[in-house]
C-alpha positions in Angstrom: -64.0 1.6 -31.5 -61.9 2.9 -28.5 -62.6 1.6 -25.2 -61.6 2.4 -21.9 -59.2 -0.1 -20.1 -60.1 -1.9 -17.2 -57.4 -2.3 -14.5 -57.9 -6.0 -14.1 -54.4 -7.2 -15.4 -53.5 -9.3 -12.9 -56.5 -11.2 -12.5 -56.8 -11.7 -16.1 -53.2 -12.9 -16.5 -53.4 -15.6 -13.9 -56.6 -17.0 -15.6 -55.0 -16.9 -19.3 -51.8 -18.7 -17.7 -54.0 -21.5 -16.1 -55.9 -22.1 -19.4 -52.7 -22.2 -21.5 -51.1 -24.8 -19.4 -53.9 -27.2 -18.0 -57.1 -26.8 -20.2 -55.4 -28.1 -23.2 -54.2 -31.7 -22.4 -52.1 -31.9 -25.6 -50.1 -28.7 -24.8 -47.0 -29.3 -22.5 -43.1 -28.5 -22.2 -40.4 -30.2 -21.6 -40.3 -31.4 -17.9 -36.6 -32.0 -17.9 -33.8 -30.0 -19.5 -34.4 -27.8 -22.7 -31.1 -27.7 -24.5 -30.2 -24.4 -26.9 -32.7 -23.7 -29.8 -31.9 -25.7 -32.8 -34.6 -23.6 -34.6 -35.8 -20.2 -34.0 -38.1 -17.9 -35.8 -38.5 -14.2 -34.3 -39.7 -12.6 -37.8 -36.7 -10.6 -37.8 -36.3 -6.8 -37.1 -37.1 -3.4 -39.0 -39.5 -0.6 -39.1 -41.4 -1.4 -42.1 -44.3 -4.1 -42.6 -43.2 -7.2 -44.4 -44.1 -10.3 -45.7 -43.6 -14.2 -44.7 -41.5 -16.3 -47.3 -43.7 -18.0 -50.1 -45.8 -20.8 -49.0 -45.8 -20.0 -45.3 -49.3 -18.9 -45.1 -52.9 -19.2 -47.0 -53.6 -15.6 -45.5 -53.0 -12.5 -47.7 -50.5 -10.0 -47.3 -51.2 -6.4 -46.5 -48.6 -3.7 -45.6 -50.4 -2.5 -42.7 -52.6 -3.5 -40.0 -54.6 -6.6 -41.4 -58.4 -7.0 -41.8 -60.1 -10.6 -41.7 -58.1 -13.0 -43.5 -55.1 -11.2 -43.8 -51.5 -11.0 -42.0 -48.4 -8.8 -41.7 -45.3 -8.7 -39.9 -44.5 -5.8 -37.9 -42.3 -4.2 -35.2 -45.5 -2.8 -33.5 -49.1 -2.4 -33.2 -49.2 1.4 -32.3 -52.1 3.5 -34.0 -53.9 0.4 -35.1 -57.6 1.3 -36.2 -58.9 -1.4 -34.2 -59.5 -1.8 -30.5 -56.4 -3.7 -30.4 -53.4 -3.3 -27.4 -50.5 -1.3 -28.6 -47.4 -3.6 -28.2 -44.0 -4.2 -29.3 -42.5 -7.7 -29.9 -42.0 -10.4 -27.4 -38.2 -11.3 -28.2 -36.4 -10.0 -25.2 -33.5 -7.3 -25.8 -34.1 -6.8 -29.5 -34.4 -3.5 -31.4 -37.1 -3.1 -33.7 -38.1 -6.6 -33.4 -40.9 -8.0 -35.4 -43.6 -10.4 -35.1 -46.5 -12.1 -36.9 -50.0 -10.2 -36.8 -53.0 -12.5 -38.1 -56.6 -11.4 -38.3 -58.5 -14.5 -38.6 -60.5 -15.3 -41.6 -64.1 -16.1 -41.6 -63.2 -19.7 -42.2 -61.1 -21.8 -39.7 -58.2 -23.4 -41.2 -54.5 -23.4 -41.5 -52.8 -20.0 -41.4 -49.2 -21.0 -40.9 -46.8 -23.7 -42.0 -42.9 -24.1 -42.1 -40.4 -26.7 -42.5 -37.9 -27.5 -39.7 -34.5 -29.4 -41.1 -31.5 -30.6 -39.3 -33.1 -32.5 -36.4 -31.8 -35.5 -35.0 -33.5 -38.9 -35.3 -35.2 -40.5 -32.1 -34.8 -37.4 -30.2 -37.3 -35.5 -27.8 -38.0 -32.1 -28.6 -40.0 -29.3 -27.2 -41.8 -26.9 -29.6 -42.9 -23.6 -28.3 -44.4 -20.1 -29.3 -45.6 -16.9 -27.8 -49.2 -15.9 -28.7 -50.9 -12.5 -27.6 -54.9 -12.0 -28.2 -54.9 -8.3 -29.6 -58.1 -7.7 -28.6 -58.5 -5.5 -25.2 -61.1 -4.8 -22.5 -63.0 -2.6 -22.5 -63.9 -2.7 -26.3 -66.6 -2.7 -28.8 -66.8 -6.6 -29.2 -66.6 -7.0 -25.6 -69.0 -4.5 -24.7 -71.7 -5.8 -27.3 -71.1 -9.5 -26.1 -69.9 -10.7 -29.5 -66.2 -11.1 -29.0 -64.7 -14.2 -30.6 -61.8 -15.6 -28.6 -58.5 -16.8 -30.4 -58.1 -20.5 -30.6 -55.0 -22.0 -32.3 -54.0 -25.5 -32.8 -50.0 -26.5 -33.3 -49.3 -29.5 -35.1 -46.1 -31.5 -35.9 -45.8 -33.6 -39.1 -43.4 -35.8 -40.7 -41.7 -34.4 -43.6 -44.2 -36.2 -45.9 -47.3 -34.3 -44.1 -48.9 -37.7 -43.6 -47.9 -38.8 -40.1 -49.0 -36.4 -37.4 -46.6 -36.6 -34.5 -47.8 -34.2 -31.9 -50.9 -31.9 -31.7 -52.5 -29.3 -29.2 -54.6 -26.4 -29.1 -54.7 -23.2 -27.0 -58.4 -23.4 -26.1 -60.2 -20.2 -26.0 -58.1 -17.3 -25.1 -60.1 -14.2 -24.3 -59.4 -10.3 -24.5 -57.6 -8.7 -21.6 -57.3 -5.5 -19.8 -53.7 -5.3 -20.6 -51.5 -7.0 -23.5 -50.4 -10.5 -22.2 -48.1 -12.5 -24.2 -48.4 -16.2 -23.1 -46.3 -19.2 -24.2 -47.6 -22.5 -25.3 -45.8 -25.7 -26.3 -45.6 -29.5 -27.3 -43.3 -32.2 -26.5 -42.6 -34.8 -29.1 -39.9 -37.3 -30.5 -38.7 -37.6 -34.0 -38.9 -41.2 -35.4 -35.7 -43.4 -36.6 -34.3 -41.8 -39.3 -36.3 -38.6 -39.0 -34.3 -35.4 -39.7 -36.9 -33.3 -40.9 -40.6 -32.0 -40.0 -43.5 -29.6 -40.6 -45.0 -27.2 -38.2 -48.4 -26.2 -38.8 -50.7 -23.7 -37.1 -54.3 -23.6 -37.4 -57.4 -21.4 -36.7 -60.2 -22.9 -34.8 -62.3 -19.8 -34.8 -64.0 -17.5 -37.2 -63.3 -14.2 -38.3 -65.4 -11.1 -37.2 -65.4 -9.3 -34.2 -62.0 -10.4 -32.6 -60.0 -13.6 -33.1 -57.0 -11.3 -33.7 -53.5 -12.5 -32.8 -49.8 -12.0 -32.4 -47.2 -14.8 -33.0 -43.4 -14.4 -31.9 -40.7 -16.6 -30.8 -41.3 -20.2 -32.5 -38.6 -22.4 -31.3 -37.6 -25.9 -31.3 -35.4 -27.4 -28.5 -34.2 -30.8 -27.4 -35.4 -32.0 -24.5 -34.0 -34.5 -21.9 -33.3 -35.1 -18.4 -31.8 -32.5 -16.2 -28.6 -33.3 -15.1 -26.5 -32.1 -12.1 -23.0 -33.1 -11.3 -21.9 -33.5 -7.7 -18.6 -34.3 -5.9 -17.9 -37.3 -3.6 -19.8 -34.7 -0.9 -22.7 -33.9 -3.0 -21.4 -30.4 -3.7 -22.5 -28.8 -7.1 -19.3 -26.6 -7.2 -16.0 -26.7 -4.9 -13.8 -23.8 -4.1 -10.3 -24.5 -2.8 -7.5 -22.1 -1.6 -4.1 -21.8 -3.3 -2.3 -23.6 -0.4 -4.8 -26.8 -0.8 -3.9 -27.6 -4.7 -3.5 -29.7 -6.3 -7.0 -31.0 -5.0 -8.5 -34.2 -6.3 -12.0 -35.3 -6.3 -14.6 -37.6 -8.1 -17.4 -35.8 -10.2 -20.4 -37.8 -10.9 -23.5 -36.9 -13.4 -26.6 -37.4 -11.8 -29.8 -37.6 -14.3 -33.5 -37.0 -13.3 -35.0 -39.9 -15.4 -37.4 -37.2 -16.4 -37.1 -38.0 -20.2 -34.4 -40.5 -21.1 -34.4 -43.8 -20.4 -30.7 -44.5 -21.0 -28.0 -42.0 -20.8 -24.6 -41.8 -23.0 -21.8 -39.1 -21.7 -18.9 -37.2 -22.9 -17.3 -35.2 -20.4 -16.0 -31.5 -21.3 -13.8 -28.8 -19.4 -13.3 -25.2 -19.8 -11.3 -22.5 -18.3 -13.6 -19.8 -18.6 -17.2 -21.4 -18.7 -17.7 -20.6 -22.4 -15.1 -22.2 -24.5 -15.3 -26.1 -24.0 -13.4 -29.3 -25.1 -14.2 -32.7 -24.8 -11.8 -34.6 -22.5 -10.7 -37.6 -24.5 -11.8 -41.1 -23.2 -14.1 -39.9 -20.6 -17.4 -41.1 -21.4 -18.6 -42.9 -18.1 -20.8 -41.2 -15.6 -18.2 -40.3 -13.2 -14.8 -38.8 -13.6 -11.7 -38.2 -11.5 -10.0 -35.0 -11.5 -7.3 -33.1 -10.1 -7.8 -29.2 -9.9 -4.7 -26.8 -9.9 -6.7 -23.7 -11.3 -10.2 -22.8 -12.1 -11.7 -25.2 -14.3 -15.4 -25.8 -15.3 -16.6 -29.2 -15.8 -19.8 -30.5 -17.6 -20.8 -33.6 -19.6 -22.7 -33.8 -22.9 -26.1 -36.2 -22.3 -27.9 -38.2 -25.1 -30.4 -41.0 -25.0 -28.6 -42.7 -27.6 -24.7 -43.0 -28.3 -24.7 -41.9 -32.0 -26.4 -38.5 -30.8 -23.3 -37.6 -28.9 -21.2 -36.6 -32.2 -24.0 -34.1 -32.9 -24.2 -30.9 -30.4 -27.6 -30.4 -31.8 -28.7 -33.8 -30.8 -27.2 -33.5 -27.2 -28.2 -31.8 -23.9 -25.7 -30.2 -21.4 -25.5 -30.8 -17.7 -25.3 -27.9 -15.2 -21.6 -26.8 -14.9 -19.3 -27.9 -11.9 -17.1 -24.9 -11.2 -13.9 -25.7 -9.4 -12.5 -22.6 -8.2 -8.9 -22.1 -7.1 -8.8 -18.8 -4.8 -5.6 -17.0 -4.3 -4.5 -16.7 -0.6 -4.1 -13.1 0.5 -1.0 -11.2 1.4 0.0 -11.4 4.8 -0.9 -8.3 6.5 1.1 -5.2 6.4 2.6 -4.6 9.9 2.9 -0.8 10.8 6.1 -1.1 13.3 6.7 -2.1 16.7 3.9 -1.5 19.3 4.9 0.3 22.4 3.6 -1.2 25.7 1.2 1.3 27.6 2.4 0.8 31.4 -0.7 2.8 32.6 -3.1 0.4 30.9 -1.2 -2.6 31.1 -1.5 -3.3 27.7 -0.2 -2.7 24.1 -2.4 -1.9 20.8 -1.0 -3.9 18.1 -2.3 -3.2 14.5 -1.6 -4.3 10.9 -3.5 -3.2 7.7 -5.4 -5.5 5.0 -7.4 -4.4 2.1 -11.1 -4.5 2.2 -12.9 -8.0 2.4 -10.1 -9.3 4.3 -10.1 -10.2 8.0 -7.2 -10.7 10.4 -6.6 -13.7 13.1 -3.8 -13.4 15.7 -1.5 -16.1 16.7 1.2 -16.7 19.5 3.5 -18.5 17.0 4.3 -17.9 13.3 3.0 -21.3 12.4 0.4 -23.4 14.1 0.1 -22.3 18.1 -2.9 -20.6 19.6 -5.1 -18.5 18.4 -5.5 -15.2 20.2 -8.2 -13.3 18.5 -10.1 -13.6 15.3 -11.7 -11.4 12.8 -9.8 -8.2 13.8 -6.9 -6.3 12.4 -6.4 -4.7 16.1 -5.1 -6.7 18.8 -4.5 -5.7 22.6 -1.7 -7.6 24.2 -1.2 -7.6 27.8 2.7 -8.4 27.9 5.7 -7.9 26.0 6.8 -10.1 23.1 6.1 -11.4 19.8 2.5 -11.7 17.8 1.5 -13.0 14.6 -1.1 -11.6 12.1 -2.5 -13.9 9.3 -4.9 -12.6 6.5 -8.2 -14.3 5.7 -10.4 -13.7 2.8 -13.9 -13.1 4.1 -15.6 -14.4 1.2 -13.3 -17.8 0.2 -11.9 -18.2 3.8 -8.3 -18.6 2.3 -5.4 -17.7 4.8 -2.1 -15.9 3.9 0.9 -18.3 3.4 2.3 -16.7 6.1 1.9 -14.6 9.2 3.4 -11.1 9.9 5.3 -10.8 13.1 4.4 -7.7 15.1 6.4 -7.1 18.2 5.4 -5.3 21.5 8.2 -3.8 23.4 8.2 -1.8 26.8 10.3 1.6 26.4 11.7 2.2 29.7 13.0 5.7 30.2 16.5 6.6 31.7 16.2 7.8 35.3 16.4 11.8 35.7 19.5 13.5 35.1 21.1 14.9 38.2 21.0 18.6 38.4 22.2 19.6 41.7 21.3 19.2 45.4 18.9 21.7 46.9 20.1 24.3 49.2 17.7 24.9 52.1 16.3 28.4 52.1 15.9 29.1 55.9 13.9 32.4 55.2 11.2 30.2 53.6 11.9 27.1 55.5 12.3 25.0 52.2 14.6 23.9 49.5 14.1 23.5 45.8 15.2 20.1 44.4 15.5 19.9 40.6 16.4 17.1 37.9 16.4 17.2 34.0 14.6 14.7 31.6 13.8 14.8 27.8 10.9 16.2 26.2 7.8 13.5 26.8 9.3 12.6 29.9 7.8 13.4 33.2 9.1 13.1 36.9 7.5 11.6 40.2 9.1 12.6 43.6 9.2 10.1 46.4 10.6 9.9 49.7 12.5 6.6 49.6 14.8 4.8 46.8 11.9 2.0 46.4 8.4 2.2 47.4 7.7 4.8 49.8 5.5 7.7 49.6 4.7 9.7 46.7 5.5 13.5 47.2 4.6 15.1 43.9 3.7 14.1 40.4 4.7 15.3 36.8 7.1 18.0 37.7 11.1 18.1 37.7 10.9 20.4 40.3 10.3 19.4 44.2 10.0 22.2 46.9 10.7 20.4 50.5 10.5 21.9 53.9 13.0 19.3 55.4 16.3 18.6 54.9 17.1 15.0 53.8 17.3 12.8 50.8 14.6 12.4 48.0 14.2 10.4 44.8 13.1 11.3 41.5 11.9 8.9 38.8 11.1 9.3 34.9 7.6 8.8 33.7 6.9 8.3 29.8 3.8 10.9 29.4 2.3 8.5 26.6 3.0 4.9 28.1 3.4 5.6 31.7 6.6 3.4 31.8 8.8 4.4 34.7 12.5 4.2 34.8 14.0 1.1 36.6 15.8 3.2 39.4 15.4 6.7 41.0 17.8 9.7 41.2 18.7 10.8 44.6 18.5 14.4 45.2 19.5 15.8 48.8 18.0 19.0 50.4 21.2 20.3 52.2 21.5 23.5 54.9 24.6 25.4 53.9 25.6 27.1 57.2 27.9 30.1 57.0 30.9 30.1 59.6 30.3 32.0 62.9 31.5 35.8 62.8 35.0 37.2 63.7 35.0 39.6 66.8 37.6 41.6 68.3 36.9 40.8 71.7 35.3 42.2 74.9 34.4 45.8 75.4 33.4 48.4 77.8 30.9 51.3 77.6 31.7 54.5 76.8 30.7 57.0 79.4 30.6 59.9 76.9 27.8 58.3 75.0 26.7 55.7 77.6 27.3 53.1 74.9 29.2 50.2 73.5 29.5 49.4 69.8 30.0 45.3 69.4 31.4 44.8 65.9 31.3 41.4 64.2 33.0 40.4 60.8 31.5 38.0 58.3 32.1 37.0 54.5 30.5 38.6 51.8 26.8 37.7 51.1 26.5 37.3 54.9 25.0 39.7 58.0 25.0 38.9 61.4 22.0 38.5 64.1 22.2 39.5 67.5 21.3 37.6 70.6 21.3 37.7 74.4 21.9 34.0 74.8 24.5 31.4 73.1 21.3 29.2 72.0 17.7 30.5 71.2 17.3 33.5 73.6 15.8 36.8 72.3 16.8 38.3 69.1 18.3 41.8 69.9 19.3 43.2 66.4 19.0 41.6 63.1 20.9 42.0 59.6 23.6 44.3 61.2 27.5 43.6 61.6 27.3 45.9 64.6 25.3 46.3 67.6 25.1 49.4 70.1 24.3 48.6 73.8 24.1 50.6 76.9 24.3 48.1 79.3 26.8 45.7 80.6 26.7 41.9 79.6 27.6 39.3 77.0 25.9 39.7 73.6 26.1 36.8 70.9 26.5 37.2 67.4 25.5 34.5 64.7 26.4 34.8 61.2 23.4 34.8 58.5 23.5 33.9 54.7 21.8 36.9 53.1 20.1 34.8 50.5 19.2 31.5 52.1 18.5 33.1 55.6 20.6 30.2 57.1 22.6 31.0 60.2 26.0 29.6 61.5 25.7 26.4 63.5 27.3 28.6 66.8 27.2 32.0 67.9 30.1 34.1 69.0 30.2 36.1 72.3 31.1 39.5 73.2 31.0 40.9 76.8 30.7 44.8 77.6 32.5 45.0 81.0 32.6 47.7 83.6 36.4 47.4 84.0 36.7 47.8 80.3 34.6 51.3 80.6 36.3 54.2 78.5 35.8 58.1 79.7 34.6 59.7 83.2 30.8 59.3 82.9 29.7 58.5 86.3 26.1 59.6 87.4 26.0 59.8 91.4 23.4 57.6 93.0 23.3 59.8 96.1 24.4 63.2 97.6 25.0 64.3 101.2 25.7 68.1 101.3 27.1 69.2 104.5 27.7 65.6 105.8 31.1 65.5 104.9 32.0 69.1 103.8 33.9 68.8 100.6 32.8 65.2 99.9 29.8 64.1 97.8 28.2 67.4 98.2 26.5 67.9 94.8 24.9 66.0 92.1 27.9 66.1 89.8 27.1 65.5 86.1 30.3 67.3 84.5 31.1 64.2 82.7 28.2 65.1 80.4 27.6 68.0 78.5 24.1 68.3 79.9 21.3 70.9 78.1 18.5 70.5 80.5 18.2 68.8 84.1 15.0 68.3 85.8 14.3 66.6 89.0 11.1 65.3 90.6 10.2 64.2 94.0 8.6 61.1 94.4 5.2 62.5 93.7 6.5 63.7 90.3 6.5 67.2 91.2 9.1 69.0 89.4 11.4 70.5 92.2 14.4 71.8 90.4 15.4 72.5 86.8 18.6 73.9 85.1 19.9 74.4 81.6 23.4 73.9 80.9 23.8 72.1 84.2 27.2 70.8 85.7 26.9 70.2 89.5 24.8 73.0 91.2 22.3 70.9 93.0 23.0 70.4 96.5 19.4 69.3 97.5 17.4 72.7 97.1 14.6 74.1 94.9 15.1 76.8 92.5 13.9 79.0 94.9 16.6 78.1 97.1 14.7 76.3 99.7 16.1 73.0 101.1 14.5 69.7 100.2 13.8 67.0 102.6 16.1 63.7 102.9 14.8 61.1 100.2 14.8 59.6 96.9 14.2 62.1 94.1 14.3 61.2 90.1 16.1 62.9 87.2 16.0 63.0 83.7 18.4 65.2 81.6 19.1 65.8 77.9 22.9 65.8 76.9 25.0 65.6 73.9 23.4 68.4 72.0 19.9 67.2 72.7 20.5 64.0 71.0 20.6 61.8 74.2 18.6 61.5 77.5 19.2 59.8 80.7 16.6 59.3 83.5 17.2 57.5 87.0 17.0 58.3 90.7 19.5 60.1 93.4 19.2 59.8 97.0 19.5 62.9 99.0 21.0 62.5 102.6 21.6 65.3 105.2 
């Protein structure tokens, strides 16, 4: 009958485990060290049901799932016709592993027996087997309250079958909600001269609704003390670095006396922890060793000396592993480190594989540690630094250190290009130097120290003449040249103009033309004073004036606008006047007949004359005038004595003169 499973797996497992280990006082396991199995029955592998060897059981075999009083050997219990768990065998990691299936007969009694050979005399052993109750919860037997638990007795007999050496039973093991393999064991000692024994299993219950069980992985193993190996510092292993070998120490076997009353030893060593060889003559509890490569040490342990010659009669201590760790390669440098003058530091870096750390020192050996656990170090000054590699797991260091240097790259001072010619028009001068790519320029007003005038430019514009100083700056590191380059701002003044000398006014034009000669690329400015004064005319090599006096010419560079340091003078003098161009300042008609009777403008080609009285009233006008006015109006009336004002146009209407004339009678 099929029944639903109940989810009580954890609780039931705990209960059964306690029962199997505590309720049956005769059952026990080795309290010390169990050796490798000297006998093992796992019932083989395969896909079909199979039989036990003849004489192993009193039960009947069936090539299927057995009924009461029958057994079978199978690789699983899937699709069984009972309320059984569907399971695989217990043996770990096998393929189609089999196990013994027993459906208890209606009469209690022996259901399994086998003979064990090749034992060691006077030796403690542990027997163990894994047992499972097939019946599951819920199920018909449980639901009806008629479940018969499994209950198995294990017996160890001498080879005659008359001397019982050990016995114990599982006690009642009830059904569980999920399949549960549980281990049971016996500890016993063979007798002197005994090398064979008989294992028997007996069913303590009756057949019926329940008492269906599986058995797997029956083993016999030697049982003795747990033995550890310590060095003189109580270490159970040691790891040394390549630069520390050969490394010497003393190893000691330390048993826990859980089983043996006496101990006999045979030390062994191995290069791989798998293949071992005896160390001739080393049979004491301690051994002195010298380690220069990876080596494993252990010792055989027996309670009796004769058992040491048979590996099935001994136990082995825990392994003591002596490891020699290779020192890592020294770090790989990536070249010189350039000092950063902006930060006052340099970043040093080396390369190491993953799992390798770096320590920095100030010396190739010994010295002071500067930084730990970093492949980057920030140095604050120029010099040499040293990096060593450390394996982060083993702590082993490289056999040598890698030197890394810090250098300060000082750029050369800027190259002088040319002094700056002052531009007097713009009131500045442009100074320029040249530097390589990656180098910038700072400008100062002093050869050392001083005030900074400009940064990051090879060109400087200044508004004053004088000396200026340029220093080179590395754009990456900020390091500056040791000296500065001097560049001067200069004014290149032209020579004063060349003139022909003094001159006079041409009375025909009432003008004097002043001419100055300068070099190519220069012009002339005209002033009324030798220094400062008023600018009369700019940017002309000639000047037209109509007044007597002294005029001053300075040369001016057309590009820079800079003037000559001095001016040259030219005077317009009365005595140097040319032509007959006198304008009377008074007439006296009739006073001295024949003298100064008319307003004589015959020296001019007057196109039009106008005369005004002091009130601005036009009193006389004449075109193509020569000398007709004698102090009369246009109507011929005589004008009174006084001052009169004139204006006339001459030289074909291109010029005009104004002034006054006094009329006297």
